[in-house]
N, C-alpha and C positions, 0 to 999 in steps of 0.2 A: 504494500500500500504506500501511497504517497502521503504527504502531510496535508493535502488539500481535501477539505470536507465542507459541506454547506447543508443547510436545512431550508426546505421550501414548503410553504403552506400548500396543501393539496386543494384541488378544485372542489372537493366535497366540504371544505371549510371545517372539517373535524379531525383531520389527520395531517401528518407532516411527512414529506419525503426527505430522507437523509441520503445525500449523494456524495460519493467519493470516487477517486481515480486509482487504478491499480498500477503497480510498478512493472516495467518491461512490457508494456502493452498500451493500446489506445482504448482500454476498457473503462467505462464508467459503471459503477454499481449504484443502484437506487433502492433503498429499503423503505418500506412504508411503516411509519410508526403511528398507531391508532390507540384509542382508549383501552383496547384489550392487550396492547403490548406491541412488540416489534415483530413484523413479518420477516423472518430470516431468509425467505426466498427473494433474492434480488432480481430486479429488472436490469438486464445487462444490455448496454449500448456500446458498440464499437465505432468510434469516430475520432477524428483529430489526430494529433501528434502522438507517437509512441514515446512514452516517458522512460528513458533509460540513461545510462551513463553514470557519472559520479554521484555520490550521495546528495550533493547539493541540488541536483536536478529533481529530487523528491520534494523539495520545498516549493512553495508557491501559494497561490490563492485560488479559491473557487467561490464565486459570488452569484447570486440569483438577481435577475432584474426585478424592479418593483412590481411588475405585473406577473411575475413568476413564470414567464413563457420562455425566457432565455437564461443561460448561464454564461458567465465570463470566467475564463481560466487564464491565469498568468503563471507561467513556468519560470522559476528562478534558474539562474545559471549564467554562464559566460555569454550566452546568446538568448536574451529574454524572448519568450514566445508568448504571445497573447492570442486567444481564440475566443470567439463567441459562438455558442451553440443554441439552436432553437429546439424546443420540445414539441 
């Protein structure tokens, strides 16, 4: 896993999506957290840059847009990479 994680309010207004990015891949994992607990079956999305290399590349940011329809990813390292994704 990388250090990037964010939480996004779900469209049902009663649950939250917890989104993170895996190491050595372009895979995002989204877990739904609801009143009954965490659903450990992730929604898997493969898109964007493959995060690999030195440990510093695991650092960065993952942020949701105010309308929760996009995420913004900033990858730390010698060559900063920023990407916007649509849901």
